[in-house]
C-alpha positions as CSV (number, residue, x, y, z in Angstrom):
1,M,85.0,114.8,140.7
2,A,87.4,117.1,139.5
3,E,86.8,120.1,136.9
4,K,90.2,121.6,135.6
5,R,91.8,119.0,133.4
6,M,94.9,119.0,131.9
7,F,97.4,118.0,128.3
8,T,100.8,117.1,128.1
9,Q,102.6,118.3,125.1
10,K,104.4,114.8,124.1
11,I,100.7,113.7,123.0
12,I,98.6,116.4,121.0
13,D,101.9,117.7,119.6
14,S,103.2,114.6,118.9
15,D,102.5,114.0,114.7
16,A,100.1,110.6,115.4
17,F,97.7,113.1,116.7
18,L,98.2,115.8,114.2
19,D,97.4,114.2,111.7
20,M,94.5,113.6,112.0
21,P,91.4,115.5,111.6
22,L,90.6,118.9,113.0
23,A,87.0,116.8,114.5
24,T,89.1,113.7,115.1
25,Q,91.5,116.5,117.7
26,A,88.4,118.5,119.1
27,L,87.0,115.2,120.3
28,Y,89.9,113.5,122.2
29,V,89.6,116.9,123.4
30,H,86.1,117.3,124.6
31,L,86.2,113.7,125.4
32,N,89.3,114.6,128.3
33,M,87.5,117.8,129.5
34,R,84.6,115.6,130.6
35,A,86.5,112.1,131.8
36,D,86.0,111.2,135.6
37,D,89.1,110.8,137.4
38,D,90.2,107.8,136.1
39,G,90.2,109.5,132.9
40,F,86.6,107.3,132.0
41,V,83.5,108.1,129.9
42,N,80.2,106.9,129.5
43,N,78.7,108.2,127.1
44,P,81.4,109.3,124.2
45,K,79.2,108.5,121.9
46,K,76.8,111.5,122.8
47,L,79.3,114.2,123.2
48,Q,80.5,113.3,119.8
49,R,77.0,113.4,118.3
50,Y,77.5,116.6,120.8
51,I,80.6,118.6,119.2
52,G,79.3,117.3,115.3
53,A,81.4,114.8,115.1
54,G,81.4,112.2,112.7
55,D,81.4,108.0,114.2
56,D,84.8,108.0,112.2
57,D,86.3,110.3,114.3
58,L,85.8,108.1,117.7
59,K,86.7,105.2,115.8
60,L,89.4,106.8,114.6
61,L,90.7,107.7,118.2
62,L,90.2,103.5,118.2
63,A,92.2,102.6,116.6
64,K,94.8,104.7,116.9
65,R,94.6,103.7,120.0
66,F,94.3,107.6,121.6
67,V,91.3,106.1,123.6
68,I,90.8,102.5,124.9
69,G,87.3,101.0,123.9
70,F,85.0,98.1,126.4
71,A,82.6,95.7,125.0
72,S,80.2,98.3,127.5
73,G,80.4,101.0,125.6
74,V,82.8,102.5,128.3
75,I,85.9,104.2,126.8
76,V,89.6,105.1,128.5
77,I,91.4,108.1,127.7
78,K,94.9,106.3,127.2
79,H,97.2,108.6,128.7
80,W,95.2,110.3,130.6
81,R,98.0,109.7,134.0
82,M,100.3,111.4,131.8
83,H,97.8,114.0,131.2
84,N,96.9,115.1,134.9
85,T,98.3,114.5,138.4
86,L,95.4,114.6,141.1
87,R,96.3,115.7,145.0
88,K,94.3,112.4,146.2
89,D,91.5,115.0,148.6
90,R,90.4,116.0,145.1
91,Y,90.4,111.9,143.6
92,S,87.1,110.6,143.6
93,P,87.4,106.3,142.2
94,T,85.6,105.6,138.7
95,Q,82.3,103.6,139.1
96,Y,83.3,101.8,136.4
97,Q,85.8,99.2,138.1
98,E,85.3,96.0,136.3
99,E,86.9,97.9,133.4
100,L,90.0,99.2,135.8
101,A,90.9,95.9,136.5
102,M,91.0,95.5,132.9
103,L,94.1,97.7,133.0
104,D,97.6,98.2,133.7
105,V,99.6,100.9,133.9
106,K,102.8,101.3,132.1
107,D,106.3,102.6,133.0
108,N,105.5,105.8,131.1
109,R,101.5,106.4,132.7
110,A,100.2,105.2,129.9
111,Y,96.6,102.2,130.6
112,T,97.6,99.3,128.8
113,E,95.2,96.1,128.3
114,R,96.5,93.6,131.2
115,A,94.3,90.2,131.3
116,A,94.0,87.7,128.4
117,D,90.4,87.7,128.8
118,V,90.1,90.9,127.9
119,L,92.1,90.5,124.7
120,P,89.5,89.6,121.9
121,V,87.5,91.7,123.5
122,V,89.0,94.7,123.2
123,G,91.3,93.3,119.8
124,R,87.3,93.3,118.2
125,I,86.7,97.0,119.1
126,I,90.0,97.3,117.6
127,E,89.4,95.9,114.6
128,E,86.1,96.9,113.6
129,A,87.3,100.3,114.1
130,V,91.1,100.0,111.6
131,E,88.6,98.6,109.2
132,A,86.0,101.4,109.0
133,V,88.9,104.2,109.3
134,E,90.6,102.9,106.3
135,A,87.4,102.5,104.2
136,A,87.1,106.2,105.7
137,D,90.5,107.1,104.1
138,K,90.4,106.7,100.9
139,P,89.4,110.1,99.6
140,T,87.3,111.3,96.8
141,L,89.0,113.6,93.4
142,E,87.7,116.9,95.6
143,D,89.4,115.9,98.3
144,V,92.8,115.5,96.4
145,I,91.9,118.8,94.4
146,D,91.2,120.8,97.8
147,Y,94.7,119.2,99.9
148,V,97.1,119.6,96.9
149,E,95.7,123.0,96.2
150,S,95.6,124.4,99.5
151,C,99.0,123.1,100.1
152,H,100.2,125.0,96.8
153,M,101.6,121.2,95.5
154,A,103.3,121.2,92.0
155,V,101.0,117.8,91.8
156,N,98.9,116.8,89.3
157,P,95.7,115.6,91.2
158,R,93.7,113.9,89.2
159,R,97.2,111.5,87.7
160,F,97.5,111.3,91.8
161,Y,93.8,109.9,92.0
162,T,93.3,107.4,89.6
163,Y,97.7,106.4,90.4
164,Y,96.2,104.5,93.9
165,S,91.8,104.9,93.5
166,E,93.5,101.7,90.5
167,R,95.4,100.0,93.9
168,D,92.4,100.5,96.3
169,W,94.6,103.2,97.8
170,R,97.3,100.1,99.0
171,T,100.9,99.7,98.5
172,V,102.2,97.3,96.6
173,N,102.1,95.1,99.7
174,G,98.9,95.1,100.7
175,T,98.8,97.4,102.9
176,P,96.4,101.1,103.2
177,I,98.2,104.5,102.1
178,Q,97.8,107.2,103.9
179,W,97.4,109.7,101.1
180,R,98.5,112.8,102.1
181,M,101.6,111.5,103.0
182,K,101.7,110.0,99.7
183,L,100.8,113.1,98.4
184,E,103.7,115.0,100.5
185,E,105.9,113.1,98.3
186,W,104.9,113.6,95.3
187,D,104.8,117.1,96.1
188,F,108.7,116.5,96.5
189,D,109.5,114.7,94.1
190,E,108.1,116.8,91.8
191,K,109.2,120.1,92.7
192,R,112.2,117.7,92.7
193,K,112.4,118.0,89.2
194,I,111.3,121.4,88.8
195,A,114.4,123.0,90.7
196,A,116.8,120.1,89.3
197,P,119.0,122.3,86.5
198,S,118.6,121.5,82.3
199,P,121.6,119.3,81.0
200,A,123.9,121.5,80.0
201,P,124.6,121.2,75.5
202,T,126.8,118.8,74.1
203,P,129.0,120.7,72.1
204,Q,129.3,120.1,69.0
205,T,132.1,118.5,67.3
206,S,133.1,117.5,63.4
207,S,135.0,114.9,62.0
208,N,136.7,117.8,60.3
209,P,139.4,118.9,62.9
210,F,139.8,122.1,61.7
211,L,136.5,123.3,61.5
212,D,135.8,122.1,65.4
213,M,139.1,124.6,65.4
214,V,137.8,127.5,64.2
215,R,134.5,127.2,66.9
216,E,136.6,126.7,69.6
217,E,138.5,130.2,69.0
218,G,135.0,131.7,67.9
219,I,136.4,132.6,64.4
220,K,132.8,132.3,61.8
């Protein structure tokens, strides 16, 4: 098995990747570094504990489709073949041939699930992961205050927290929100209000045309 691993900027520079917590990004790097030559990892939870990441970090990678999970507990790096190209004399086939047989390689060299009988298993894993991520992505008031202060925002964090916590952190359509992005939108609106010029004072008028003429001429 090759000892060197590479990463494509198409993935690690994407907003989808950079929006994740640093612990989740670090877990992704460690999973890539320890994957076999086909991108499979048989001990993702051990690596998660080894680097001090939480269960939600692995679930977030599954929900965001940076890794694909199998019922056996094995995972595969979805964009493995985009990251790495190995010479044939250094390539060692994965021992997880059953899981590999469940995958196809798309035109962009990313893995995708193939067989219809695999989809219920994968779907269940993704559904559980999404539910966990939605629950984990509801911030505390302290989270909101810390983010507002660290980004020097003009938002009232308590007002923001109260508004969305009363709505279970969902839009009017029931879609879970990404609270950091919503904070950015609120901050943009608040700063736009602050920067807006004050309306010009309405000139005084009277019912007496002579007085109006005097004011215009500056005569007192």
